[in-house]
TORMARTI-809049 format. One line per 4 residues: number of its first residue (from 1); their letters; for each residue x negated, y negated, z negated of N, C-alpha, C, O, CB. Coordinates in Angstrom, 3 decimals. Last residue first. Glycine has a CB too. Layout:
<recs>
NUM	a	X/Y/Z/X/Y/Z/X/Y/Z/X/Y/Z/X/Y/Z  ...
</recs>
This chain:
<recs>
184	xxxx	-18.649/-48.917/19.183/-17.950/-50.181/19.174/-17.243/-50.406/20.460/-16.592/-51.436/20.634/-18.883/-51.305/18.903  -18.674/-45.905/17.365/-18.907/-46.653/18.597/-18.069/-47.897/18.602/-16.946/-47.931/18.100/-18.601/-45.802/19.829  -20.159/-45.446/14.212/-18.980/-45.496/15.043/-19.294/-46.275/16.290/-20.098/-47.207/16.265/-17.800/-46.112/14.296  -22.349/-43.228/12.648/-22.161/-44.491/13.338/-20.892/-44.411/14.171/-20.610/-43.374/14.773/-23.386/-44.833/14.221
180	xxxx	-22.884/-40.848/11.634/-21.965/-41.649/10.834/-21.744/-43.015/11.471/-21.043/-43.861/10.915/-22.498/-41.810/9.407  -22.832/-38.042/13.762/-23.386/-39.342/13.391/-22.371/-40.098/12.580/-21.165/-40.004/12.803/-23.798/-40.152/14.631  -22.992/-34.734/12.916/-22.134/-35.807/13.397/-22.714/-37.110/12.878/-23.040/-37.242/11.699/-20.643/-35.616/12.937  -25.667/-32.673/13.978/-24.872/-33.323/12.945/-24.055/-34.437/13.567/-24.404/-34.993/14.608/-25.767/-33.870/11.816
176	xxxx	-26.511/-29.459/15.128/-26.280/-30.867/15.418/-25.378/-31.453/14.348/-24.445/-30.803/13.875/-25.659/-31.054/16.824  -26.485/-26.934/14.098/-27.733/-27.683/14.038/-27.532/-29.151/14.368/-28.310/-29.998/13.927/-28.745/-27.081/14.981  -24.121/-25.382/11.927/-24.424/-26.063/13.182/-25.680/-26.915/13.041/-25.911/-27.536/12.004/-23.239/-26.933/13.623  -25.213/-22.505/10.111/-24.636/-23.843/10.101/-24.994/-24.519/11.423/-26.059/-24.255/11.981/-25.150/-24.679/8.876
172	xxxx	-24.505/-19.151/11.122/-25.430/-20.246/10.862/-24.693/-21.567/10.890/-23.693/-21.732/11.588/-26.571/-20.250/11.882  -22.565/-16.727/9.403/-22.764/-17.615/10.545/-23.681/-18.767/10.159/-23.642/-19.281/9.041/-21.414/-18.152/11.062  -24.243/-14.010/7.823/-23.376/-15.175/7.717/-23.611/-16.078/8.917/-24.739/-16.183/9.399/-23.627/-15.941/6.391  -24.412/-10.752/9.288/-25.040/-11.978/8.799/-24.025/-13.117/8.760/-23.086/-13.171/9.554/-26.242/-12.362/9.684
168	xxxx	-22.773/-7.860/8.028/-22.859/-8.878/9.082/-23.496/-10.143/8.516/-23.171/-10.564/7.406/-21.450/-9.193/9.672  -22.375/-6.224/5.894/-23.705/-6.214/6.500/-23.873/-7.290/7.562/-24.997/-7.601/7.955/-23.984/-4.862/7.106  -19.711/-6.595/5.317/-20.687/-6.940/4.290/-22.091/-7.031/4.868/-22.909/-7.819/4.395/-20.653/-5.918/3.164  -18.524/-5.603/7.609/-18.387/-7.031/7.335/-19.370/-7.478/6.259/-19.822/-8.623/6.279/-16.953/-7.356/6.909
164	xxxx	-19.275/-2.896/7.371/-19.699/-3.675/8.529/-19.624/-5.165/8.239/-20.542/-5.912/8.576/-18.842/-3.333/9.746  -17.984/-2.160/5.016/-19.448/-2.068/5.099/-19.976/-2.909/6.255/-21.012/-3.562/6.127/-19.890/-0.602/5.268  -15.321/-2.547/5.756/-15.877/-3.323/4.648/-17.405/-3.311/4.692/-18.045/-4.331/4.436/-15.380/-2.771/3.300  -15.083/-0.649/7.803/-14.861/-2.071/8.097/-15.485/-2.944/7.025/-16.107/-3.961/7.331/-13.359/-2.375/8.213
160	xxxx	-15.517/1.688/6.298/-16.465/1.328/7.355/-16.335/-0.143/7.733/-17.339/-0.818/7.961/-16.247/2.208/8.589  -13.238/1.582/4.667/-14.573/1.545/4.049/-15.621/1.134/5.075/-16.509/0.335/4.776/-14.935/2.920/3.440  -11.275/1.816/6.637/-11.329/0.621/5.804/-12.697/0.472/5.146/-13.246/-0.627/5.076/-10.233/0.666/4.737  -11.903/4.377/7.594/-11.962/3.232/8.504/-12.038/1.924/7.710/-12.790/1.022/8.079/-10.731/3.221/9.446
156	xxxx	-11.412/5.912/5.299/-12.767/5.850/5.856/-12.921/4.665/6.797/-13.964/4.011/6.798/-13.103/7.148/6.594  -8.641/5.459/5.056/-9.557/5.055/3.980/-10.987/4.945/4.491/-11.697/3.996/4.157/-9.493/6.055/2.815  -7.730/6.638/7.429/-7.516/5.207/7.202/-8.482/4.705/6.134/-9.078/3.639/6.290/-6.047/4.928/6.782  -8.430/9.310/6.938/-9.024/8.586/8.071/-8.890/7.077/7.900/-9.822/6.327/8.191/-8.367/9.021/9.386
152	xxxx	-6.787/9.788/4.702/-8.235/9.974/4.603/-8.946/9.212/5.725/-9.951/8.544/5.483/-8.596/11.479/4.661  -4.272/9.372/5.799/-4.759/8.439/4.782/-6.260/8.579/4.566/-6.937/7.592/4.278/-4.024/8.662/3.465  -4.251/11.603/7.614/-4.160/10.224/8.103/-4.685/9.238/7.069/-5.467/8.350/7.412/-2.711/9.878/8.465  -4.476/13.886/5.919/-5.437/13.636/7.001/-5.428/12.169/7.438/-6.487/11.565/7.611/-5.127/14.537/8.203
148	xxxx	-2.242/13.577/4.172/-3.612/13.705/3.660/-4.626/13.321/4.744/-5.527/12.519/4.499/-3.875/15.154/3.165  -0.137/13.531/5.982/-0.374/12.368/5.133/-1.807/12.404/4.601/-2.497/11.384/4.584/0.644/12.324/3.962  -0.354/16.141/6.989/-0.551/15.000/7.884/-0.858/13.741/7.083/-1.738/12.967/7.458/0.692/14.781/8.765  0.295/17.586/4.725/-1.055/17.741/5.297/-1.365/16.588/6.243/-2.498/16.110/6.299/-1.184/19.095/6.045
144	xxxx	2.992/16.761/4.415/1.994/16.444/3.392/0.553/16.575/3.908/-0.306/15.763/3.563/2.189/17.353/2.191  4.187/17.810/6.877/3.963/16.382/6.680/2.977/16.047/5.564/2.180/15.124/5.733/5.259/15.720/6.394  4.995/20.305/7.311/3.551/20.084/7.406/3.189/18.622/7.173/2.021/18.242/7.261/3.038/20.533/8.771  7.739/21.200/5.046/7.073/20.847/6.298/5.566/20.697/6.196/4.957/20.929/5.152/7.641/19.589/6.811
140	xxxx	9.184/21.545/2.777/8.912/22.733/3.583/8.037/22.458/4.804/7.644/23.385/5.512/10.204/23.341/4.030  9.523/19.013/1.585/8.998/20.141/0.803/8.609/21.367/1.629/7.766/22.151/1.193/10.011/20.549/-0.207  9.424/16.050/2.129/9.292/17.121/3.130/8.747/18.384/2.458/7.616/18.783/2.736/8.356/16.676/4.305  9.626/14.434/-0.135/10.515/14.193/0.998/10.538/15.343/2.000/11.556/15.583/2.648/10.108/12.931/1.698
136	xxxx	7.701/15.527/-1.836/9.056/15.266/-2.339/10.046/15.109/-1.191/11.175/15.595/-1.267/9.069/14.007/-3.219  5.467/15.523/-0.210/6.046/16.823/-0.607/7.470/16.650/-1.142/8.331/17.505/-0.934/5.159/17.504/-1.681  4.981/12.779/-0.142/5.372/13.464/1.101/5.990/14.825/0.785/6.942/15.236/1.448/4.147/13.637/2.042  4.174/12.501/-2.783/5.410/11.843/-2.344/5.900/12.488/-1.053/7.098/12.717/-0.888/5.188/10.318/-2.140
132	xxxx	1.781/13.937/-2.635/2.869/14.404/-3.510/4.195/13.763/-3.123/5.231/14.428/-3.138/2.548/14.095/-4.984  0.385/12.257/-0.934/0.646/13.634/-0.503/1.789/14.205/-1.346/2.669/14.885/-0.816/-0.645/14.524/-0.632  0.157/10.045/-2.556/1.048/9.961/-1.399/1.301/11.330/-0.770/2.336/11.532/-0.135/0.463/9.018/-0.359  -1.647/11.021/-4.519/-0.326/10.499/-4.900/0.635/10.479/-3.712/1.799/10.857/-3.849/-0.461/9.086/-5.481
128	xxxx	-3.925/11.716/-3.011/-3.175/12.745/-3.753/-1.774/12.269/-4.114/-0.816/13.038/-4.023/-3.930/13.139/-5.027  -4.738/9.157/-2.046/-4.350/10.233/-1.125/-3.498/11.279/-1.841/-2.455/11.683/-1.326/-5.602/10.899/-0.512  -5.293/7.823/-4.467/-4.298/7.302/-3.528/-3.806/8.425/-2.618/-2.602/8.614/-2.447/-4.890/6.141/-2.685  -7.336/9.467/-5.479/-6.085/9.308/-6.226/-4.982/8.818/-5.298/-3.865/9.334/-5.331/-6.269/8.325/-7.407
124	xxxx	-9.397/9.183/-3.595/-8.779/10.505/-3.809/-7.452/10.428/-4.568/-6.549/11.231/-4.328/-9.740/11.405/-4.571  -9.908/6.315/-3.870/-9.341/6.893/-2.647/-8.722/8.271/-2.896/-7.603/8.511/-2.441/-10.420/7.001/-1.572  -9.025/4.630/-6.898/-9.926/5.521/-6.154/-9.206/6.198/-4.981/-8.047/6.598/-5.094/-10.511/6.589/-7.095  -7.776/1.355/-6.774/-7.469/2.750/-7.089/-8.402/3.645/-6.278/-8.553/3.432/-5.075/-5.965/3.085/-6.788
120	xxxx	-7.962/-1.311/-6.434/-9.226/-0.586/-6.583/-8.986/0.858/-7.024/-9.876/1.504/-7.576/-10.134/-1.301/-7.594  -5.736/-2.607/-3.876/-6.108/-2.216/-5.235/-7.482/-1.553/-5.251/-8.072/-1.277/-4.206/-5.055/-1.268/-5.830  -5.210/-3.239/-1.183/-4.892/-4.217/-2.233/-5.408/-3.862/-3.625/-5.508/-4.745/-4.478/-3.422/-4.390/-2.305  -5.938/-1.073/0.497/-6.424/-2.429/0.762/-6.332/-3.321/-0.472/-7.261/-4.069/-0.773/-5.637/-3.051/1.905
116	xxxx	-4.679/1.156/-0.593/-6.106/1.225/-0.268/-6.703/-0.168/-0.068/-7.855/-0.407/-0.430/-6.323/2.071/0.991  -2.074/0.211/-0.712/-2.788/0.501/-1.958/-4.291/0.593/-1.712/-5.085/0.151/-2.542/-2.271/1.810/-2.583  -1.495/-0.023/2.002/-1.494/-1.218/1.158/-2.255/-0.968/-0.138/-2.994/-1.834/-0.607/-0.056/-1.658/0.850  -1.596/2.679/2.723/-2.550/1.734/3.297/-2.643/0.469/2.467/-3.734/-0.058/2.248/-2.161/1.389/4.726
112	xxxx	0.631/3.610/1.255/-0.714/4.117/0.975/-1.788/3.189/1.512/-2.785/2.934/0.835/-0.891/5.505/1.570  2.664/2.148/2.539/2.439/1.982/1.105/1.034/2.453/0.727/0.330/1.781/-0.027/3.501/2.758/0.297  2.309/3.128/5.186/2.198/1.692/4.895/1.950/1.438/3.412/1.117/0.603/3.060/3.466/0.960/5.341  2.717/5.884/4.923/1.438/5.385/5.438/1.246/3.908/5.089/0.143/3.489/4.737/1.359/5.582/6.964
108	xxxx	5.389/5.853/3.982/4.319/6.437/3.164/2.958/5.898/3.620/2.140/5.500/2.791/4.345/7.994/3.251  6.679/4.704/6.180/6.719/4.021/4.886/5.619/4.543/3.959/4.993/3.768/3.236/8.099/4.201/4.227  6.191/6.702/8.068/5.648/5.344/8.292/5.620/4.578/6.976/4.648/3.881/6.685/6.497/4.567/9.350  7.667/8.767/6.886/6.207/8.875/6.974/5.570/7.512/7.218/4.527/7.200/6.642/5.808/9.847/8.090
104	xxxx	10.216/7.705/7.293/9.755/7.952/5.922/8.235/8.082/5.904/7.583/7.561/4.999/10.416/9.231/5.338  10.426/7.646/10.092/10.325/6.385/9.346/9.889/6.565/7.892/9.261/5.673/7.321/11.651/5.676/9.378  8.344/9.904/11.906/9.508/9.728/11.049/9.365/8.433/10.227/8.279/8.156/9.717/9.684/10.958/10.113  6.683/8.682/14.823/6.619/9.281/13.483/7.904/8.966/12.719/8.477/7.887/12.872/5.375/8.759/12.698
100	xxxx	6.587/7.267/17.098/7.278/8.573/17.153/7.352/9.240/15.786/8.022/10.261/15.627/6.569/9.507/18.136  5.046/5.039/16.526/6.452/4.853/16.830/7.254/6.141/16.882/8.475/6.115/16.727/6.584/4.150/18.118  2.443/6.077/16.328/3.155/5.688/15.113/4.653/5.531/15.361/5.454/5.859/14.486/2.583/4.389/14.564  2.068/8.854/18.602/1.884/7.456/18.211/2.792/7.112/17.026/3.787/7.791/16.774/2.176/6.515/19.406
96	xxxx	1.053/11.670/19.196/1.969/11.247/18.150/1.711/9.795/17.757/1.184/9.539/16.674/1.841/12.158/16.931  -0.899/12.173/20.996/0.446/12.597/21.365/1.490/12.186/20.330/2.687/12.340/20.568/0.479/14.095/21.555  -3.214/11.360/19.720/-2.698/10.560/20.826/-1.273/10.929/21.202/-0.519/10.080/21.677/-3.588/10.711/22.027  -2.895/11.670/16.167/-3.245/12.228/17.468/-2.589/11.396/18.557/-1.535/10.798/18.342/-2.814/13.714/17.576
92	xxxx	-3.737/8.931/13.981/-2.829/9.964/14.487/-3.339/10.502/15.813/-4.130/9.849/16.495/-1.397/9.407/14.650  -5.492/6.876/13.626/-5.751/8.123/12.902/-4.857/9.269/13.371/-5.186/10.439/13.177/-5.559/7.905/11.414  -4.361/4.822/15.091/-5.659/5.342/15.522/-5.957/6.696/14.866/-6.594/7.558/15.471/-6.775/4.333/15.187  -2.128/4.377/13.508/-1.946/4.818/14.890/-3.242/5.429/15.423/-3.213/6.438/16.127/-1.496/3.639/15.784
88	xxxx	-3.407/3.436/11.201/-2.626/4.672/11.166/-2.467/5.235/12.572/-2.650/6.432/12.794/-1.244/4.427/10.526  -4.531/1.048/12.132/-5.395/2.101/11.590/-4.682/3.451/11.565/-5.280/4.482/11.870/-5.860/1.732/10.177  -2.142/-0.284/12.864/-3.206/-0.052/13.851/-4.124/1.076/13.387/-4.458/1.964/14.172/-4.024/-1.346/14.087  -0.776/-0.382/10.417/-0.195/0.351/11.547/-1.249/0.661/12.601/-1.252/1.751/13.172/0.952/-0.452/12.174
84	xxxx	-2.539/-2.018/8.954/-2.255/-0.651/8.506/-1.709/0.178/9.663/-2.133/1.315/9.866/-1.250/-0.657/7.328  -2.408/-4.403/10.470/-3.686/-3.698/10.278/-3.451/-2.236/9.895/-4.083/-1.332/10.441/-4.533/-4.401/9.189  0.335/-5.001/10.252/-0.298/-4.863/11.565/-1.594/-4.068/11.455/-1.845/-3.167/12.255/-0.574/-6.246/12.180  0.704/-5.134/7.411/1.370/-4.130/8.237/0.703/-3.929/9.589/0.527/-2.791/10.025/2.803/-4.513/8.444
80	xxxx	-0.146/-6.696/5.318/-1.176/-6.016/6.106/-0.583/-5.016/7.104/-1.298/-4.140/7.591/-2.145/-5.300/5.179  2.246/-7.692/4.240/1.145/-8.614/4.549/0.131/-7.982/5.504/-0.390/-8.654/6.394/0.441/-9.052/3.258  3.637/-5.295/3.773/4.149/-6.282/4.727/3.025/-7.207/5.183/2.876/-7.472/6.376/5.300/-7.103/4.099  2.034/-4.079/1.897/2.369/-3.352/3.127/2.886/-4.314/4.189/2.594/-4.152/5.374/3.419/-2.255/2.845
76	xxxx	2.063/-6.021/-0.110/0.818/-5.723/0.592/1.061/-4.991/1.899/0.383/-5.243/2.895/-0.093/-4.903/-0.288  4.719/-5.834/-0.996/4.246/-7.085/-0.384/2.963/-6.855/0.409/2.789/-7.429/1.484/4.010/-8.159/-1.463  4.642/-3.160/-1.927/5.618/-3.583/-0.922/5.133/-4.850/-0.219/5.138/-4.925/1.010/7.003/-3.823/-1.572  2.476/-3.234/-3.770/2.492/-2.290/-2.650/3.446/-2.737/-1.547/3.098/-2.695/-0.368/2.882/-0.900/-3.138
72	xxxx	3.218/-5.241/-5.571/1.954/-5.355/-4.828/1.950/-4.437/-3.611/1.473/-4.820/-2.542/0.760/-5.023/-5.740  5.602/-4.190/-6.640/5.629/-5.423/-5.843/4.363/-5.556/-4.995/4.436/-5.943/-3.828/5.780/-6.653/-6.761  4.505/-1.885/-7.939/5.585/-1.778/-6.960/5.601/-3.007/-6.047/5.612/-2.874/-4.823/6.948/-1.619/-7.672  2.725/-3.057/-9.754/2.204/-2.235/-8.672/3.251/-2.096/-7.571/2.916/-2.182/-6.389/1.782/-0.847/-9.198
68	xxxx	4.645/-4.347/-11.351/3.575/-5.126/-10.727/2.987/-4.353/-9.554/2.773/-4.918/-8.481/2.471/-5.469/-11.756  6.197/-2.272/-12.319/6.800/-3.234/-11.393/5.753/-4.099/-10.697/5.964/-4.533/-9.565/7.784/-4.123/-12.135  5.874/0.863/-12.822/4.980/-0.280/-12.934/5.453/-1.287/-11.885/5.138/-1.156/-10.702/3.451/0.131/-12.725  9.103/2.112/-13.727/7.950/2.024/-12.844/7.115/0.810/-13.197/7.603/-0.148/-13.797/8.390/1.964/-11.379
64	xxxx	11.184/4.641/-15.143/10.736/3.264/-15.085/9.477/3.262/-14.227/8.858/4.308/-14.029/10.475/2.664/-16.525  13.289/7.060/-13.562/12.022/6.650/-14.164/11.821/5.144/-14.096/12.222/4.476/-13.143/10.867/7.353/-13.480  16.700/7.219/-14.345/15.690/7.088/-13.300/14.425/6.556/-13.969/14.498/5.694/-14.846/16.174/6.138/-12.129  19.017/9.449/-15.902/18.075/8.329/-15.980/17.049/8.378/-14.833/16.604/9.450/-14.423/17.348/8.342/-17.341
60	xxxx	22.162/10.231/-14.449/20.830/10.697/-14.837/19.873/9.504/-14.881/19.910/8.645/-13.999/20.310/11.789/-13.847  24.539/9.161/-13.482/24.485/9.577/-14.879/23.135/10.079/-15.358/22.965/10.332/-16.551/25.476/10.626/-15.101  23.856/8.388/-10.891/24.810/9.481/-11.088/24.710/10.053/-12.504/24.785/11.265/-12.703/24.570/10.591/-10.053  21.154/6.947/-12.227/21.709/7.294/-10.927/22.578/8.522/-11.128/22.078/9.584/-11.498/20.583/7.550/-9.858
56	xxxx	20.116/4.236/-14.286/20.710/5.561/-14.141/21.239/5.736/-12.729/21.715/4.783/-12.111/21.837/5.776/-15.170  16.879/2.570/-14.179/18.334/2.624/-14.383/18.818/4.061/-14.301/18.015/4.993/-14.252/19.072/1.750/-13.340  14.243/2.200/-13.433/14.555/2.305/-14.854/16.043/2.370/-15.172/16.426/2.236/-16.334/13.962/1.156/-15.569  15.112/0.764/-10.430/13.978/1.085/-11.307/14.424/1.063/-12.765/14.914/0.051/-13.266/12.810/0.088/-11.085
52	xxxx	17.771/-0.131/-9.472/17.210/1.216/-9.321/16.146/1.561/-10.345/16.274/2.557/-11.057/16.633/1.367/-7.959  18.735/-2.765/-9.828/19.677/-1.660/-9.802/19.057/-0.266/-9.754/19.771/0.711/-9.981/20.557/-1.822/-8.648  16.607/-4.634/-9.985/17.841/-4.834/-10.741/18.653/-3.557/-10.880/19.206/-3.293/-11.947/18.681/-5.896/-10.083  14.557/-3.756/-8.360/14.240/-4.137/-9.731/15.482/-4.314/-10.595/15.412/-4.160/-11.814/13.439/-5.408/-9.734
48	xxxx	15.922/-3.220/-5.954/15.196/-2.165/-6.648/14.955/-2.525/-8.105/15.131/-1.687/-8.989/13.872/-1.889/-5.955  17.042/-5.758/-5.353/17.886/-4.567/-5.492/17.169/-3.477/-6.289/17.752/-2.882/-7.196/18.288/-4.030/-4.106  14.742/-7.392/-5.168/15.760/-7.646/-6.199/16.626/-6.414/-6.429/16.915/-6.063/-7.573/16.643/-8.840/-5.802  13.471/-6.216/-2.949/12.800/-6.263/-4.251/13.822/-6.465/-5.370/13.769/-5.787/-6.396/11.745/-7.392/-4.278
44	xxxx	15.465/-6.660/-0.972/15.067/-5.298/-1.345/14.387/-5.285/-2.706/14.693/-4.431/-3.538/14.132/-4.699/-0.284  15.598/-9.457/-0.839/16.804/-8.668/-1.141/16.423/-7.277/-1.636/16.995/-6.778/-2.606/17.711/-8.558/0.108  12.954/-10.124/-0.097/13.540/-10.589/-1.357/14.741/-9.774/-1.785/14.884/-9.438/-2.960/13.937/-12.029/-1.238  12.677/-8.856/2.516/11.862/-8.519/1.350/12.538/-8.892/0.038/12.675/-8.048/-0.848/10.522/-9.207/1.442
40	xxxx	15.721/-7.999/4.282/14.590/-8.876/3.957/13.917/-8.471/2.642/14.522/-7.830/1.783/15.061/-10.332/3.872  16.483/-5.051/6.174/16.736/-5.895/5.011/15.508/-6.756/4.701/14.377/-6.291/4.842/17.113/-5.030/3.788  16.812/-3.166/8.141/16.372/-4.502/8.537/16.664/-5.508/7.420/17.037/-6.653/7.676/17.066/-4.935/9.851  17.259/-0.616/7.415/18.381/-1.537/7.300/18.069/-2.949/7.743/18.935/-3.825/7.728/18.854/-1.566/5.903
36	xxxx	14.782/0.585/7.976/16.029/1.203/8.438/17.195/0.213/8.438/18.016/0.210/9.356/16.373/2.402/7.560  12.873/-1.159/6.772/12.817/-0.827/8.196/14.165/-0.324/8.703/14.636/-0.767/9.751/11.737/0.227/8.453  13.732/-1.310/4.124/13.503/-2.545/4.880/13.487/-2.268/6.375/14.024/-3.050/7.160/12.184/-3.204/4.453  13.772/1.383/3.418/15.025/0.624/3.467/14.862/-0.662/4.274/15.760/-1.050/5.022/15.506/0.294/2.048
32	xxxx	11.018/1.937/3.472/11.934/2.653/4.363/13.228/1.852/4.531/13.715/1.668/5.647/12.242/4.075/3.810  10.211/0.262/1.416/9.709/0.022/2.768/10.577/0.734/3.799/10.840/0.196/4.874/8.250/0.486/2.891  11.559/1.493/-0.733/11.850/0.103/-0.374/11.389/-0.206/1.048/12.105/-0.867/1.800/11.177/-0.856/-1.364  10.366/4.040/-0.803/11.801/3.902/-0.555/12.154/2.489/-0.102/12.959/2.311/0.812/12.593/4.261/-1.813
28	xxxx	7.725/3.279/-1.374/8.024/4.006/-0.133/9.509/3.866/0.198/9.870/3.603/1.346/7.632/5.513/-0.261  8.173/2.135/-3.886/7.645/1.309/-2.789/7.921/1.972/-1.446/8.308/1.303/-0.488/6.126/1.072/-2.962  8.982/4.336/-5.393/9.951/3.274/-5.124/9.470/2.373/-3.984/10.286/1.898/-3.194/10.196/2.438/-6.394  6.511/5.706/-5.400/7.702/6.331/-4.829/8.748/5.268/-4.472/9.326/5.297/-3.386/8.296/7.361/-5.815
24	xxxx	4.891/3.870/-6.777/4.557/4.283/-5.403/5.783/4.867/-4.697/6.051/4.553/-3.537/3.407/5.323/-5.413  6.182/3.800/-9.239/6.057/2.570/-8.446/5.751/2.894/-6.989/6.289/2.264/-6.078/4.957/1.660/-9.026  5.803/6.427/-10.125/7.159/5.966/-9.799/7.104/4.695/-8.950/7.907/4.537/-8.031/7.973/5.710/-11.091  3.035/6.301/-10.581/3.569/7.241/-9.593/4.962/6.810/-9.157/5.276/6.821/-7.966/3.606/8.676/-10.166
20	xxxx	3.047/4.428/-12.652/2.355/4.106/-11.388/2.847/5.017/-10.273/3.055/4.566/-9.147/0.816/4.243/-11.549  4.467/5.860/-14.582/5.001/4.582/-14.100/4.334/4.157/-12.798/4.990/3.585/-11.928/4.814/3.494/-15.160  2.752/8.007/-15.045/4.075/8.272/-14.504/4.699/6.988/-13.929/5.381/7.034/-12.905/4.983/8.870/-15.594  0.654/6.766/-16.306/0.451/7.328/-14.967/1.790/7.575/-14.282/1.928/7.370/-13.076/-0.356/8.640/-15.045
16	xxxx	1.220/3.738/-17.965/1.486/5.158/-17.925/1.323/5.648/-16.484/1.806/5.007/-15.551/2.907/5.473/-18.470  -1.167/1.281/-18.543/0.007/1.733/-17.826/0.059/3.243/-17.789/-0.953/3.918/-17.604/0.025/1.169/-16.419  -1.960/-0.543/-21.280/-2.371/0.620/-20.488/-1.111/1.172/-19.849/-0.129/1.484/-20.523/-3.108/1.717/-21.371  -1.964/-4.095/-21.415/-1.253/-2.826/-21.595/-1.832/-1.734/-20.715/-2.155/-1.966/-19.550/0.229/-3.000/-21.293
12	xxxx	-4.908/-5.616/-22.736/-3.915/-5.511/-21.667/-3.215/-4.176/-21.835/-3.808/-3.225/-22.343/-4.571/-5.641/-20.239  -6.585/-7.945/-24.782/-5.951/-6.638/-24.643/-4.967/-6.700/-23.484/-4.284/-7.704/-23.279/-5.236/-6.210/-25.963  -9.085/-10.047/-23.180/-7.934/-9.775/-24.033/-7.411/-8.352/-23.838/-7.747/-7.665/-22.873/-6.825/-10.780/-23.752  -12.655/-9.318/-22.960/-11.385/-9.891/-22.538/-10.262/-9.525/-23.471/-10.455/-8.786/-24.436/-11.048/-9.447/-21.147
8	xxxx	-14.987/-7.943/-23.376/-15.059/-9.392/-23.297/-13.741/-10.046/-22.911/-13.723/-11.227/-22.565/-16.108/-9.785/-22.320  -13.651/-5.116/-21.960/-14.877/-5.700/-22.496/-14.887/-7.209/-22.277/-14.806/-7.689/-21.147/-16.115/-5.057/-21.843  -10.223/-4.913/-22.868/-11.221/-4.915/-21.810/-12.470/-5.564/-22.372/-12.366/-6.479/-23.188/-10.713/-5.663/-20.529  -8.377/-2.804/-24.930/-9.161/-4.023/-24.822/-10.136/-3.876/-23.673/-10.791/-2.845/-23.523/-9.906/-4.330/-26.142
4	xxxx	-5.079/-1.619/-24.519/-6.511/-1.387/-24.478/-7.211/-2.714/-24.363/-6.686/-3.650/-23.760/-6.899/-0.457/-23.315  -2.038/-0.365/-25.889/-2.868/-1.482/-25.451/-4.327/-1.072/-25.466/-4.761/-0.286/-26.308/-2.645/-2.718/-26.341  0.306/1.994/-24.514/-0.591/1.518/-25.550/-1.421/0.383/-24.988/-1.501/0.191/-23.774/-1.492/2.655/-26.079  3.628/2.937/-23.943/2.455/2.276/-23.454/1.599/1.846/-24.632/2.125/1.382/-25.644/2.828/1.083/-22.575
</recs>
């Protein structure tokens, strides 16, 4: 990792692209584990950060990951799960509601949705990263194309929501005021 200076600010570490990719992959695994095993957030985060990220698995080294991004994605997916699931369900075909989707795909959609909501990562990068993760899990299937289509729709819906809320007028202040007189 090298350091970069931000304009007018302190140096911050430049994160390796590989570490961000690994963080996304681990976030998908953690979200899957939370759903499949009904494991609580704290237990899963501790397990991944203590025993998986940057460790060895069967004698082979496991990639290190951007732990800040990993935590942001997992926590963001939980914090925004209802919104992400609603947007994902809307983006899926009517014959494939979110509940019928493979749990690994649900984890991919939730992590990708969290990244779209929680970070300023460009939309094409988010989509491409999660399509690659889908290829890792489903190398022969059509799931990567589904991930691309659904995350694209979710991203557009989020952008449209942001544009609508930015264009909405601020609520007016109440015209009646509370009297400072007390009744006797």
